[in-house]
C-alpha positions in Angstrom: 10.7 5.8 -67.0 13.2 4.4 -64.6 12.5 0.7 -65.1 14.4 -0.1 -61.8 12.3 2.1 -59.8 9.1 0.8 -61.4 10.2 -2.9 -60.5 11.1 -1.8 -57.0 7.5 -0.4 -56.5 6.1 -3.5 -58.0 7.8 -5.5 -55.4 6.7 -3.1 -52.7 2.9 -3.4 -53.7 3.2 -7.1 -54.1 4.9 -7.6 -50.7 1.9 -5.6 -49.1 -0.6 -8.1 -50.7 1.8 -11.0 -49.5 1.7 -9.6 -46.0 -2.0 -9.4 -46.0 -2.0 -13.1 -46.9 0.2 -13.9 -43.9 -2.2 -12.1 -41.7 -5.1 -14.0 -43.0 -3.3 -17.4 -42.8 -2.2 -16.7 -39.1 -5.5 -15.5 -37.8 -8.2 -17.6 -39.6 -10.1 -20.4 -37.9 -10.9 -22.9 -40.7 -8.4 -25.5 -42.0 -9.3 -24.4 -45.6 -7.9 -20.9 -45.1 -5.3 -21.7 -42.3 -4.0 -24.9 -43.6 -4.7 -25.0 -47.4 -4.3 -21.2 -47.8 -7.4 -21.0 -50.1 -7.4 -17.2 -50.4 -6.0 -14.4 -52.4 -5.0 -10.7 -51.7 -4.5 -7.7 -54.1 -4.1 -4.0 -54.1 -5.9 -1.6 -56.5 -5.5 2.1 -57.4 -8.0 5.0 -56.9 -9.6 4.1 -60.2 -10.1 0.7 -59.2 -7.5 -0.8 -61.6 -5.2 -3.6 -60.4 -1.8 -2.5 -59.1 -0.4 -5.7 -57.7 -1.3 -9.1 -56.4 0.2 -11.8 -54.2 1.1 -15.1 -55.7 -2.1 -16.7 -54.4 -5.0 -18.3 -56.3 -5.3 -17.6 -60.1 -9.1 -18.3 -60.2 -9.6 -15.6 -57.6 -7.1 -13.1 -58.8 -8.2 -12.6 -62.5 -11.8 -12.1 -61.4 -11.1 -9.5 -58.7 -11.2 -6.5 -61.1 -14.6 -7.3 -62.2 -15.7 -7.6 -58.5 -14.3 -4.4 -57.5 -15.9 -2.6 -60.4 -19.3 -4.0 -59.5 -18.7 -2.7 -55.8 -17.7 0.7 -56.9 -20.8 0.9 -59.1 -23.0 0.4 -56.1 -21.1 2.0 -53.2 -19.3 5.3 -52.4 -16.7 4.6 -49.7 -16.1 6.5 -46.6 -13.0 5.9 -44.3 -13.6 2.7 -42.4 -16.2 1.2 -44.8 -15.8 -2.5 -45.9 -17.9 -4.1 -48.5 -18.6 -7.8 -48.5 -19.6 -9.7 -51.5 -19.8 -13.2 -53.0 -22.3 -12.8 -55.8 -21.1 -14.7 -58.9 -23.2 -12.6 -61.2 -21.6 -9.4 -59.9 -17.9 -10.4 -60.4 -17.6 -13.1 -58.0 -16.6 -16.7 -58.6 -18.9 -19.1 -56.5 -20.6 -18.5 -53.2 -18.0 -19.9 -50.8 -15.5 -17.3 -52.1 -16.4 -14.2 -50.0 -14.6 -11.1 -50.9 -13.9 -8.0 -48.7 -13.1 -4.5 -50.1 -11.8 -1.5 -48.1 -11.0 1.9 -49.5 -7.8 3.4 -48.2 -7.9 7.2 -47.3 -5.0 9.4 -46.1 -7.5 12.0 -45.1 -11.3 12.5 -46.0 -11.9 12.9 -49.8 -11.2 10.4 -52.5 -9.7 7.0 -51.7 -6.0 6.5 -52.6 -6.2 2.7 -53.0 -8.5 -0.2 -52.5 -7.3 -3.3 -50.5 -9.1 -6.4 -51.4 -9.0 -10.1 -50.3 -11.1 -13.2 -51.3 -11.3 -16.3 -49.0 -12.9 -19.6 -49.6 -15.2 -20.4 -46.6 -15.7 -24.0 -45.7 -19.5 -23.5 -45.6 -21.8 -20.5 -46.5 -25.3 -22.6 -46.0 -27.2 -24.1 -48.5 -28.5 -27.7 -49.1 -25.1 -29.6 -48.6 -22.4 -29.2 -46.0 -19.5 -27.3 -47.5 -21.8 -25.5 -49.8 -20.1 -27.5 -52.8 -22.7 -30.0 -53.5 -24.5 -31.1 -56.6 -27.7 -29.1 -56.9 -29.7 -27.5 -59.7 -30.3 -23.9 -58.4 -28.0 -21.4 -56.9 -30.4 -21.0 -54.0 -29.3 -24.4 -52.8 -25.6 -23.6 -52.8 -25.8 -21.1 -50.0 -26.1 -17.5 -49.0 -25.8 -15.1 -51.9 -24.3 -11.6 -50.8 -24.6 -8.7 -53.1 -22.3 -5.8 -52.4 -23.1 -5.0 -48.8 -21.6 -3.0 -46.0 -19.9 -5.2 -43.5 -18.4 -2.3 -41.7 -19.6 1.3 -41.8 -17.1 3.9 -40.8 -15.1 1.3 -38.8 -18.2 -0.2 -37.1 -19.3 -3.8 -37.9 -22.8 -4.2 -39.3 -24.0 -6.6 -36.6 -27.5 -6.9 -38.1 -26.0 -8.3 -41.4 -23.5 -10.3 -39.6 -26.0 -12.0 -37.3 -28.2 -12.7 -40.4 -25.5 -14.2 -42.3 -24.2 -16.5 -39.4 -27.8 -17.7 -38.7 -27.8 -19.3 -42.2 -24.4 -21.2 -42.2 -23.0 -24.1 -40.3 -20.4 -23.6 -37.8 -21.0 -19.8 -37.4 -18.1 -19.4 -34.9 -15.7 -20.6 -37.7 -17.2 -18.3 -40.2 -17.0 -15.3 -38.0 -13.5 -16.1 -37.1 -12.6 -16.2 -40.8 -14.3 -12.9 -41.6 -12.5 -11.3 -38.9 -9.2 -12.7 -40.1 -10.1 -11.2 -43.6 -10.7 -7.9 -41.7 -7.4 -8.1 -40.0 -5.7 -8.6 -43.4 -7.3 -5.5 -44.8 -6.1 -3.5 -41.9 -2.6 -4.6 -42.4 -2.8 -3.6 -46.0 -4.3 -0.2 -45.2 -1.4 0.4 -42.7 1.2 -0.5 -45.1 -0.3 1.5 -48.0 -0.5 4.6 -45.9 3.1 4.1 -44.7 4.1 4.1 -48.5 1.9 7.2 -49.3 3.4 9.1 -46.4 6.9 8.5 -47.7 6.4 9.2 -51.3 3.2 11.3 -51.8 0.2 10.9 -54.0 1.7 12.4 -57.1 4.7 10.3 -57.2 2.9 7.1 -56.3 0.2 7.8 -59.1 3.0 8.5 -61.6 4.7 5.1 -60.6 1.5 3.3 -60.9 0.8 4.6 -64.4 4.3 3.6 -65.4 4.0 0.2 -63.9 0.8 -0.5 -65.6 2.1 0.6 -68.9 5.3 -1.4 -68.4 3.1 -4.6 -67.8 1.1 -3.8 -70.9 4.2 -3.6 -73.2 5.5 -6.9 -71.7 2.1 -8.6 -72.5 1.9 -7.1 -76.0 5.5 -8.3 -76.6 4.6 -11.8 -75.4 1.6 -12.0 -77.7 3.5 -10.4 -80.7 6.0 -13.4 -80.2 3.3 -15.8 -81.4 2.5 -16.2 -85.2 -0.7 -14.2 -86.3 -3.6 -16.4 -87.2 -6.9 -17.9 -85.7 -6.3 -21.1 -83.8 -9.4 -23.3 -82.8 -9.6 -26.0 -80.2 -12.3 -27.9 -78.3 -12.1 -29.9 -75.1 -14.9 -31.4 -73.1 -16.2 -31.7 -69.5 -17.1 -35.3 -68.7 -20.9 -34.5 -68.3 -23.2 -32.3 -66.3 -23.8 -34.9 -63.7 -27.5 -35.2 -64.8 -27.0 -36.8 -68.3 -23.9 -38.6 -69.8 -23.6 -36.0 -72.5 -20.2 -34.4 -72.9 -20.1 -30.6 -72.5 -17.9 -28.9 -75.2 -15.7 -25.9 -74.4 -14.6 -24.3 -77.7 -12.3 -21.4 -78.3 -11.3 -19.6 -81.4 -8.0 -17.7 -80.5 -7.2 -14.9 -82.8 -3.7 -13.4 -82.6 -3.3 -10.1 -84.4 0.2 -8.7 -84.0 0.3 -7.7 -80.2 -3.4 -8.4 -79.3 -5.5 -11.5 -78.8 -9.2 -12.2 -79.0 -10.5 -15.5 -77.2 -14.0 -16.2 -78.5 -15.7 -18.9 -76.5 -19.3 -18.1 -77.8 -19.8 -21.6 -79.4 -19.3 -23.5 -76.1 -22.1 -25.5 -74.6 -25.3 -23.9 -73.4 -25.7 -23.5 -69.6 -26.8 -26.6 -67.8 -28.9 -27.5 -64.8 -25.9 -28.4 -62.6 -23.1 -26.6 -60.9 -20.7 -26.9 -63.9 -21.8 -23.4 -65.1 -19.5 -20.4 -64.7 -19.5 -16.8 -65.1 -17.6 -14.2 -67.1 -15.3 -13.3 -64.3 -14.0 -16.8 -64.1 -13.4 -17.1 -67.8 -11.5 -13.8 -67.6 -9.3 -15.5 -64.8 -8.6 -18.5 -66.8 -7.7 -16.6 -70.0 -5.5 -14.1 -68.2 -3.8 -16.9 -66.3 -2.8 -18.7 -69.5 -1.2 -15.6 -71.1 0.5 -14.8 -67.9 2.0 -18.2 -68.1 3.5 -17.4 -71.5 4.8 -14.2 -70.1 6.8 -16.1 -67.5 7.7 -15.5 -64.0 9.1 -12.2 -62.4 7.2 -9.8 -64.5 4.5 -7.5 -63.0 0.8 -8.6 -63.3 -1.6 -5.6 -63.2 -4.4 -3.9 -65.2 -2.0 -3.1 -67.8 -1.3 -6.8 -68.6 -5.0 -7.3 -69.2 -5.4 -4.7 -71.9 -4.3 -6.5 -75.0 -6.5 -9.4 -74.2 -10.3 -9.4 -75.3 -12.6 -12.1 -74.2 -16.1 -13.1 -75.8 -18.6 -15.4 -74.2 -22.3 -15.8 -75.0 -24.9 -15.1 -72.4 -26.8 -18.2 -71.5 -23.9 -20.5 -72.3 -22.0 -22.6 -69.9 -19.3 -19.9 -69.7 -21.6 -17.0 -69.2 -24.5 -18.5 -67.1 -27.5 -16.5 -66.1 -29.4 -16.7 -62.8 -30.5 -18.8 -61.2 -27.9 -21.2 -62.5 -25.7 -23.0 -59.9 -22.0 -22.3 -60.3 -20.2 -24.0 -57.5 -18.2 -26.3 -59.8 -17.7 -23.6 -62.5 -15.1 -22.0 -60.5 -13.1 -25.1 -59.7 -13.8 -27.6 -62.6 -14.9 -25.6 -65.7 -12.0 -23.2 -65.1 -9.5 -25.9 -65.4 -11.1 -27.0 -68.8 -10.9 -23.5 -70.0 -7.2 -23.5 -69.4 -6.8 -27.0 -71.2 -8.8 -25.5 -74.2 -6.6 -22.4 -74.5 -3.5 -24.3 -74.2 -4.8 -26.7 -76.8 -5.3 -23.9 -79.2 -1.9 -22.3 -78.4 -0.2 -25.6 -79.1 -1.0 -25.1 -82.6 0.8 -21.6 -82.7 3.7 -22.4 -80.5 4.5 -26.2 -80.6 7.7 -26.1 -78.6 6.3 -24.0 -75.7 3.1 -25.5 -74.7 2.8 -28.5 -72.1 0.4 -31.3 -72.4 -2.8 -31.1 -70.3 -2.4 -31.4 -66.5 -4.8 -33.2 -64.1 -7.7 -31.0 -65.3 -9.7 -31.3 -62.0 -9.5 -29.9 -58.5 -10.9 -33.0 -57.1 -13.2 -31.3 -54.8 -14.5 -33.0 -51.7 -16.8 -31.6 -49.0 -17.8 -33.5 -45.8 -20.1 -32.5 -43.0 -22.0 -34.1 -40.2 -22.0 -34.3 -36.4 -18.6 -34.9 -34.7 -19.0 -37.8 -32.3 -16.1 -36.6 -30.3 -17.5 -33.1 -29.5 -21.3 -33.3 -30.3 -20.8 -30.4 -32.7 -21.5 -29.9 -36.3 -18.6 -29.7 -38.6 -17.8 -28.9 -42.3 -14.7 -29.8 -44.1 -13.7 -28.9 -47.7 -10.5 -29.5 -49.7 -9.2 -29.9 -53.2 -6.7 -32.7 -54.1 -3.8 -32.3 -56.5 -3.0 -34.5 -59.5 -0.3 -34.9 -62.2 1.1 -31.9 -64.1 1.2 -32.3 -67.9 4.7 -33.1 -69.4 6.5 -30.0 -70.8 8.5 -29.8 -74.0 11.8 -30.1 -72.2 11.0 -31.7 -68.9 8.6 -34.3 -67.3 5.4 -33.0 -65.5 5.5 -32.8 -61.7 3.7 -35.6 -59.7 1.1 -34.9 -57.0 0.7 -31.2 -57.3 -2.0 -28.6 -57.8 -1.9 -27.1 -61.3 -3.3 -24.1 -63.2 -6.3 -22.5 -61.6 -5.7 -23.7 -58.1 -2.6 -22.9 -56.1 -3.6 -24.3 -52.7 -2.1 -26.9 -50.5 -3.5 -30.3 -49.3 -4.8 -30.3 -45.7 -2.0 -31.9 -43.7 -3.1 -35.3 -42.4 -2.4 -34.3 -38.7 -4.3 -31.3 -38.9 -7.3 -33.0 -40.7 -7.5 -35.9 -38.2 -7.2 -33.5 -35.2 -9.9 -31.3 -36.3 -12.5 -33.8 -37.9 -13.9 -37.2 -37.4 -11.9 -38.6 -40.3 -8.9 -40.7 -40.7 -6.6 -40.6 -43.7 -5.7 -44.4 -44.3 -3.6 -43.7 -47.5 -2.0 -40.6 -49.1 0.3 -41.6 -51.9 1.5 -40.9 -55.4 -0.6 -42.9 -58.0 2.4 -44.3 -59.8 1.8 -45.0 -63.6 -1.0 -42.6 -64.0 1.0 -40.0 -66.0 0.9 -40.1 -69.8 3.8 -41.5 -71.7 6.0 -39.7 -74.2 9.4 -38.2 -74.9 8.6 -36.3 -71.6 6.4 -38.3 -69.0 3.3 -36.8 -67.6 3.2 -36.3 -63.8 1.4 -38.9 -61.6 -1.8 -38.3 -59.7 -2.6 -38.8 -56.0 -4.4 -41.7 -54.1 -6.2 -40.2 -50.9 -8.2 -42.6 -48.7 -10.7 -41.2 -46.1 -12.0 -43.5 -43.3 -15.1 -42.2 -41.6 -15.2 -42.2 -37.9 -18.8 -40.7 -37.8 -21.6 -40.7 -40.2 -21.2 -37.9 -42.8 -22.7 -36.3 -45.9 -20.1 -36.1 -48.9 -20.3 -34.0 -51.9 -17.9 -34.7 -54.9 -17.2 -32.4 -57.8 -14.6 -34.0 -59.8 -13.7 -34.2 -63.5 -11.5 -36.3 -66.0 -13.3 -39.4 -64.8 -14.4 -40.1 -68.3 -12.3 -38.0 -70.6 -8.5 -38.3 -69.9 -6.0 -35.3 -69.8 -4.7 -35.0 -73.4 -1.1 -35.6 -74.5 0.7 -33.4 -77.0 3.0 -33.8 -79.9 2.5 -37.6 -79.9 2.5 -38.0 -76.1 -0.2 -40.3 -74.7 -3.2 -39.1 -72.4 -2.8 -39.2 -68.6 -4.8 -41.7 -66.8 -8.4 -40.9 -65.9 -9.4 -40.3 -62.2 -11.6 -42.6 -60.2 -13.8 -42.3 -57.1 -14.6 -45.5 -54.9 -16.6 -45.9 -51.7 -16.1 -49.1 -49.6 -19.1 -50.0 -47.6 -19.1 -53.2 -45.5 -16.2 -54.4 -47.7 -18.0 -53.9 -50.9 -16.4 -51.6 -53.5 -18.5 -49.3 -55.4 -17.5 -46.9 -58.1 -18.8 -43.3 -57.5 -19.9 -40.8 -60.1 -17.6 -37.9 -60.8 -20.3 -35.5 -59.4 -22.5 -36.6 -56.7 -23.8 -36.3 -53.2 -23.7 -39.4 -50.8 -24.1 -40.4 -47.2 -21.3 -42.3 -45.6 -21.4 -44.4 -42.5 -18.9 -44.8 -39.8 -16.2 -47.3 -41.0 -16.8 -46.5 -44.7 -13.8 -45.6 -46.8 -13.8 -43.1 -49.7 -10.9 -43.5 -52.2 -10.1 -40.5 -54.5 -7.7 -41.4 -57.3 -6.7 -38.3 -59.1 -5.8 -38.0 -62.8 -2.2 -37.9 -64.1 -0.9 -35.4 -66.6 -0.7 -36.0 -70.4 2.7 -36.9 -71.9 4.5 -34.8 -74.3 6.3 -35.9 -77.6 6.5 -39.3 -79.2 8.3 -41.8 -77.0 11.6 -43.2 -78.1 
């Protein structure tokens, strides 16, 4: 194997996925995709195995192989076909994350590749604006789309599209974002066919096999660098939003030479709130943690997944069954899975593992009627927090960590597009845990409502702080406050509420844990 050639092709495939993302950013309508870049793109081979991905959203990317396998189980592609899906129980994550899949053909026959992208839409219908509210049934979270043809031989399925748009808020924006996803697939198809025309099927297939084998060897070497044994750890979600009972996430991590088994089967049972998640999201979180151990600059593809086995229990919080709601599982429970895995790994490798980061994506969705335009609007964003301190350096402040890799909406873009005003956007100084290395500080973000609005919050680490490691202290817990007629009220971590014009909502995000004993 020529390692240099394999690495060159890895960069070529990854650059195609990156270019798909650029097209999606520049042609999308919603601030969530255009400004926050809440999307991911990847390339798969003819078997449906991952070849390369862009450096986008970890919680999206690790789940994509399962999504594609479900699609291939139900569809035989023709040139020009595009399948749309968001079903969490068929490899998806949560309903706002809509995935498009296109097979790439040089001529008629079998596909050469599959181009895939996943984008978080600011609304897909349901009970609450933004489709990220606190509900008890997935039917209230929005439109569930099983694998369905969005385009057949290049022609848009207008009946499906019209039916979908009739069920969502701001259908013009939804249609614009879907067409941006189609444009991104088109660019991926163009670049992949250029690559195929230059190198041919046989050479590319050989390189892909070598590339996946190379990634597998790198991952096996990473795992082999850890001491054999079984390492257990338990962390908790604050509550399910219905009761005050903590929800345990437990893992038994067994390292056996160059393979690992992550067994989550003793975690909490599924609940009647959106904290549930599905196997594909557990896969994303677990793969992400071991990719962190492998480090930057190495190929991530199907080969790097092979040494890792994941066990969940059907009917549990981490393998919920229909009709369980799952909106927060993708964004909040995924973060706690990461914290749990790093807690276990800290027992195997004390000097490599950082303290817990913020541990929440601090989700906020707002919707209502814009008094300036007389039109309905929906707005969604996640807010960063503090990074956990690392063994040899402090945590970074005011940053998105782990399963999210998005940006906060710029204040100017937010205030231009929505009847909201950002009164304060600042670092929450002193919220990072103390230690030999200091945890990063969280964020304070204050929204002032210029129109009435319906608000949904899905936030965590409001009751249980992010842990410190090796003697470091925990990060400071987050806090949500509503100021109405000059009265301050503390708001639950997971709730729906109505806001009046003039009200202010203050989100204080958690800091990261400290690392090492101070002094």
